[in-house]
MIMIVO-906241 format. One record per residue (C-alpha): residue number from 1; x, y, z. Coordinates in steps of 0.001 Angstrom, whole numbers. Example, Ala and Ser with C-alpha at 12.3 -4.5 7.8 and 13.67 -1.06 7.14 Angstrom:
2
     k         u         v         w
     1     12300     -4500      7800
     2     13670     -1060      7140
REM end
This chain:
442
     k         u         v         w
     1    137832     93099    232834
     2    139148     91181    229884
     3    142773     90751    229436
     4    144567     93008    226992
     5    145588     90348    224542
     6    141957     89243    224120
     7    140755     92769    223494
     8    143397     93249    220868
     9    142426     89962    219277
    10    138760     90950    219072
    11    139677     94294    217604
    12    141711     92584    214929
    13    138863     90222    214065
    14    136434     93113    213789
    15    138789     94951    211463
    16    139190     91853    209323
    17    135428     91356    209152
    18    134811     94945    208167
    19    137596     94818    205559
    20    136274     91571    204068
    21    132729     92923    203905
    22    133933     96094    202170
    23    135973     94002    199746
    24    132955     91840    199025
    25    130836     94892    198383
    26    133531     96342    196107
    27    133901     93053    194255
    28    130170     92757    193792
    29    130031     96285    192323
    30    132924     95485    189966
    31    131337     92264    188834
    32    128051     94003    188244
    33    129708     96723    186188
    34    131628     94101    184188
    35    128432     92190    183504
    36    126767     95383    182362
    37    129701     96164    180070
    38    129597     92665    178661
    39    125879     92903    178024
    40    126348     96284    176371
    41    129118     94912    174206
    42    127093     91903    173202
    43    124123     94116    172493
    44    126152     96521    170383
    45    127692     93607    168493
    46    124256     92175    167807
    47    123016     95556    166677
    48    126047     95954    164435
    49    125572     92557    162851
    50    121892     93314    162334
    51    122689     96688    160752
    52    125286     95070    158505
    53    122819     92441    157328
    54    120261     95167    156720
    55    122775     97171    154658
    56    123704     94076    152627
    57    120070     93373    151887
    58    119550     97007    150904
    59    122569     96918    148551
    60    121329     93735    146911
    61    117921     95288    146430
    62    119447     98511    145003
    63    121746     96573    142661
    64    118812     94525    141350
    65    116742     97682    140936
    66    119590     99447    139114
    67    120127     96488    136785
    68    116445     96443    135906
    69    116524    100186    135242
    70    119605     99809    133036
    71    117990     97058    131027
    72    114895     99203    130605
    73    117019    102138    129410
    74    118919     99913    126966
    75    115666     98707    125463
    76    114389    102293    125170
    77    117661    103348    123516
    78    117461    100472    121027
    79    113919    101498    120133
    80    114986    105147    119694
    81    117925    104152    117454
    82    115691    101937    115314
    83    113111    104730    115027
    84    115825    107253    114085
    85    117139    104894    111415
    86    113655    104525    109960
    87    113119    108292    110003
    88    116486    108851    108258
    89    115700    106300    105574
    90    112316    107931    105003
    91    113941    111390    104745
    92    116534    110145    102292
    93    113822    108516    100194
    94    111815    111743    100281
    95    114826    113848     99244
    96    115826    111565     96431
    97    114571    113008     93147
    98    112012    110893     91430
    99    110793    110991     87818
   100    107728    113153     87176
   101    104502    111344     87777
   102    101202    112116     86133
   103     98742    114074     88237
   104     95662    111852     88595
   105     93342    114787     89391
   106     91386    115808     86276
   107     91490    119488     85267
   108     87823    120108     86218
   109     88361    118990     89818
   110     91517    121113     90078
   111     89553    124171     88971
   112     86856    123370     91534
   113     89451    122983     94327
   114     91363    126170     93453
   115     88856    128511     91796
   116     90603    131569     90271
   117     88676    134399     88660
   118     89384    134653     84927
   119     90511    138318     85112
   120     93167    137620     87782
   121     94336    134557     85865
   122     94828    136595     82669
   123     96817    139279     84572
   124     99039    136664     86225
   125     99700    134956     82898
   126    100636    138290     81288
   127    102982    139248     84154
   128    104947    136010     84638
   129    104263    132975     82476
   130    105150    129915     84531
   131    107151    127085     82918
   132    105078    124152     81808
   133    106159    120775     83150
   134    106223    118194     80412
   135    103797    115410     81335
   136    102536    112440     79480
   137     98981    112721     78296
   138     96451    110192     79485
   139     95590    107636     76873
   140     92100    106156     76959
   141     92044    102493     77873
   142     90454    100485     75074
   143     89297     96966     75805
   144     89801     94249     73270
   145     92276     94092     70390
   146     93824     97471     69522
   147     94405     98522     65932
   148     97797     99959     64966
   149     97802    103801     64761
   150     97251    105270     61340
   151     99822    107415     59532
   152     97956    110657     60363
   153     97862    109861     64089
   154    101568    108966     64092
   155    102398    112282     62351
   156    100303    114219     64894
   157    102111    112563     67820
   158    105516    113353     66288
   159    104495    116968     65744
   160    103359    117253     69402
   161    106668    115849     70657
   162    108627    118291     68474
   163    106568    121215     69805
   164    107262    120131     73388
   165    111006    119927     72711
   166    111082    123314     70951
   167    108923    125108     73558
   168    111298    127068     75882
   169    108731    127155     78725
   170    108629    123351     78930
   171    110876    121991     81695
   172    111810    118339     81309
   173    112424    116970     84789
   174    115266    114455     85084
   175    116222    112439     88144
   176    119439    113556     89796
   177    121990    111216     91304
   178    122453    112081     94983
   179    126058    113109     95736
   180    125227    114458     99181
   181    122615    113425    101707
   182    121360    116984    102212
   183    121771    117312    105974
   184    120925    113708    106827
   185    123750    111281    107514
   186    123701    108326    105146
   187    126326    105571    105432
   188    128731    105409    102471
   189    127586    101948    101365
   190    123949    103111    101379
   191    124821    106188     99327
   192    126767    103996     96889
   193    123765    101708     96433
   194    121451    104672     95783
   195    123908    106128     93250
   196    124218    102795     91443
   197    120430    102445     91253
   198    120100    105933     89766
   199    122942    105260     87302
   200    121199    102106     86074
   201    118056    104090     85329
   202    119942    106978     83694
   203    121733    106888     80357
   204    125536    106906     80401
   205    125929    110221     78571
   206    122869    111914     80068
   207    123099    115180     82084
   208    122536    113407     85403
   209    125357    110957     84815
   210    127651    113761     83669
   211    126866    115782     86814
   212    127680    112752     88936
   213    131024    112222     87160
   214    131818    115943     87545
   215    131200    115715     91297
   216    133411    112636     91577
   217    136202    114441     89665
   218    135947    117454     91989
   219    136198    115277     95097
   220    139139    113348     93675
   221    141127    116506     92786
   222    140442    118107     96192
   223    141578    114962     97979
   224    144837    114793     95994
   225    145642    118505     96521
   226    145002    118243    100268
   227    147546    115384    100557
   228    150491    117081     98802
   229    153666    117995    100719
   230    157424    118135    100129
   231    157978    114421    100746
   232    155263    112944     98497
   233    154993    115575     95744
   234    156354    113275     93010
   235    153825    110502     93667
   236    151045    113098     94012
   237    151912    114554     90585
   238    151630    111114     88978
   239    148320    110512     90741
   240    147031    113924     89632
   241    148033    113402     85992
   242    145908    110239     85939
   243    142814    112396     86440
   244    140947    114146     83629
   245    142700    117523     83997
   246    141453    118792     80650
   247    137878    118660     81869
   248    138765    119558     85474
   249    140934    122550     84565
   250    138903    125052     86599
   251    138455    122600     89461
   252    142228    122063     89760
   253    143089    125780     89794
   254    140317    126548     92286
   255    141453    123756     94588
   256    145105    124920     94514
   257    144182    128551     95234
   258    141886    127608     98111
   259    144519    125337     99647
   260    147192    128050     99292
   261    144927    130674    100862
   262    144167    128344    103778
   263    147844    127462    104390
   264    150291    130029    102933
   265    153253    128173    104479
   266    152860    125479    101759
   267    152909    127991     98888
   268    156289    126743     97603
   269    154850    123192     97376
   270    151801    124301     95346
   271    154048    126391     93081
   272    156275    123364     92400
   273    153163    121281     91648
   274    151799    123793     89146
   275    155294    124143     87615
   276    155287    120452     86674
   277    151709    120637     85346
   278    152631    123784     83389
   279    155215    121832     81367
   280    152488    119449     80153
   281    149442    121759     80187
   282    150550    125409     79867
   283    146955    126681     79750
   284    146513    125545     83356
   285    149512    127597     84487
   286    148294    130647     82584
   287    144830    130351     84127
   288    146366    130130     87612
   289    148434    133288     87014
   290    145379    135171     85748
   291    143293    134185     88758
   292    146067    135058     91238
   293    146546    138496     89683
   294    142797    139163     89621
   295    142636    138181     93288
   296    145547    140532     94117
   297    143998    143463     92245
   298    140665    142950     94012
   299    142328    142738     97449
   300    144600    145751     96729
   301    141576    147909     95886
   302    139736    146775     99028
   303    142831    147226    101280
   304    142673    143578    102338
   305    146146    142991    103784
   306    145798    139240    104509
   307    144719    138333    100953
   308    147372    140661     99485
   309    150132    138936    101461
   310    148920    135466    100414
   311    148643    136376     96714
   312    152028    138150     96618
   313    153615    135101     98226
   314    152103    132928     95478
   315    153384    135307     92786
   316    156870    135251     94353
   317    157067    131456     94218
   318    155678    131446     90660
   319    158574    133760     89761
   320    160985    131416     91577
   321    159711    128463     89515
   322    159914    130670     86354
   323    156251    130153     85530
   324    155907    133953     85264
   325    158358    136471     83867
   326    160425    138417     86438
   327    159074    141704     85026
   328    155800    140985     86847
   329    157632    140908     90209
   330    159356    144254     89535
   331    156032    145838     88484
   332    154350    144570     91636
   333    157148    145955     93845
   334    157059    149350     92133
   335    153269    149473     92602
   336    153575    148737     96334
   337    156374    151282     96881
   338    154942    154072     94694
   339    152810    155520     97513
   340    154369    153837    100557
   341    152216    153022    103576
   342    152987    150790    106531
   343    151101    147828    105056
   344    152375    148231    101488
   345    156010    148488    102605
   346    155607    145428    104840
   347    154064    143407    101962
   348    156838    144550     99578
   349    159551    143551    102097
   350    158041    140070    102546
   351    157713    139704     98767
   352    161373    140653     98260
   353    162475    138135    100901
   354    160580    135316     99130
   355    161896    135929     95606
   356    164973    138131     96196
   357    167508    135349     95625
   358    166119    134459     92174
   359    165616    138110     91165
   360    169171    139055     92160
   361    170477    136284     89866
   362    168203    137146     86917
   363    167910    140964     87104
   364    170454    142468     89511
   365    169860    145985     88121
   366    166133    145808     88928
   367    166861    144547     92446
   368    169317    147420     93019
   369    166660    149952     91943
   370    164093    148425     94320
   371    166527    148495     97246
   372    167373    152153     96472
   373    163664    152885     96824
   374    163632    151035    100181
   375    166637    153117    101312
   376    164867    156346    100335
   377    161774    155393    102325
   378    163985    154581    105303
   379    165825    157936    105128
   380    162596    159909    104799
   381    161514    158600    108218
   382    157809    159214    107652
   383    156755    155631    108353
   384    156432    153826    111659
   385    159525    152547    113522
   386    158279    148966    113248
   387    158343    149189    109432
   388    161788    150841    109569
   389    163082    147818    111490
   390    161532    145570    108802
   391    163446    147433    106077
   392    166699    147227    108075
   393    166118    143488    108491
   394    165584    143205    104711
   395    168974    144878    104076
   396    170583    142419    106510
   397    168986    139498    104628
   398    170290    140903    101335
   399    173778    141254    102810
   400    173584    137570    103783
   401    172658    136747    100135
   402    169177    135469    101088
   403    170565    132268    102645
   404    167627    132028    105072
   405    165121    132468    102215
   406    166111    130150     99332
   407    164165    130577     96112
   408    163723    126857     95280
   409    164761    124108     97680
   410    166376    120984     96122
   411    163359    118745     96910
   412    161080    120996     94828
   413    163449    121617     91889
   414    161578    119119     89664
   415    161594    120865     86250
   416    164625    121190     83991
   417    165445    124507     82357
   418    164741    123148     78871
   419    161161    122117     79790
   420    160154    125361     81511
   421    157373    127429     79935
   422    157340    131049     81133
   423    154217    133205     80681
   424    154883    136838     79798
   425    152064    138509     81767
   426    152182    141990     83322
   427    149931    143975     85650
   428    149165    146427     82847
   429    147570    143713     80713
   430    143786    143438     80575
   431    143568    140299     82686
   432    140271    138485     82248
   433    139960    134915     83390
   434    138089    133043     80682
   435    135563    131039     82691
   436    133643    129637     79717
   437    133653    125882     79741
   438    135395    125677     83140
   439    132427    125511     85511
   440    130006    123236     83721
   441    127984    122310     86802
   442    127943    125165     89319
REM end
């Protein structure tokens, strides 16, 4: 038997050997796993770098492709724009009126191309004789030296020209100066060049030149009226008086009425403008009053509330500027309150608010009578509650002496009392707007 200390020693050695072997095995497994992880990491990094390079290359390729496509689209767009410009120029040239040209087709060939039986031709001529277009006759070309025409031939030619001028069926075509492009956009400088070319060909006092000047006057007056407001009314009046208002009388009144109908809030400005013009050209103020009253009568018959309110507002400010006699305002109020309805009472209340301050100063008795009529309508109680509140509000405004509704503000009090010209026009008059000589070119 071995001694005990040796046995214990051997046991210890065995344990150490087994422990070291297990540690070695464990270490080897760890190292292997680490190596695998490292390889995986390196592989994934390589793959990532490769994928990144691939994406960069793809982006470069896409960017180059997109640039080429953009350049191609730009070139196509340039070609389309150039083609559109050519087409527009061709359309403008086609729409420009040209002087009548002689038809080169002889009459025999025309008859052969469009054969018409003689009976049908006679019936058509009897029913509606078409206007004959004045054309120059073909003159035979004679070679060699030409002799001067004799006296008989000259007389015959003069007689033919006189017949053509006297014949009502003859239509003399004249080139027209283009004022509008007719649906096709033409730059302003191009339109100016075309107008100048046509003016050079046309006589200064010819119908085409006169039409062109009429169109320019209309545009100028419309532009001036559209710019007017309380701040610049004095400069606008000077600019307007520089225009030919004698010739553009109808154009001026039409422009003012259209602007007032489009924006009733500026009615007091337009009334002040026409008040100044009325001191210099009273016929213009009279024409405006006639047209406003005709418009009111037409709208009153058709029960058009919007137009009635706009026209009554214009009449109220004309009364404030003393362009029209105050009797017209009292007649208009009595007409609206004779057979009271909701709309008529509302229009009358608004009218009284606009011109009540001036009327109470000029004719207090007439204003008292009108307010008695308002009080009677209110006590009857047959109208809607909304309209009753409107009447009560009107009495409150009257009690406050119309401070919230001044007749003429200081900025628009431009005419002195000595220079005022008041037109004595009533609703009972036979109002007919004399349009002769106003619209020369419709």
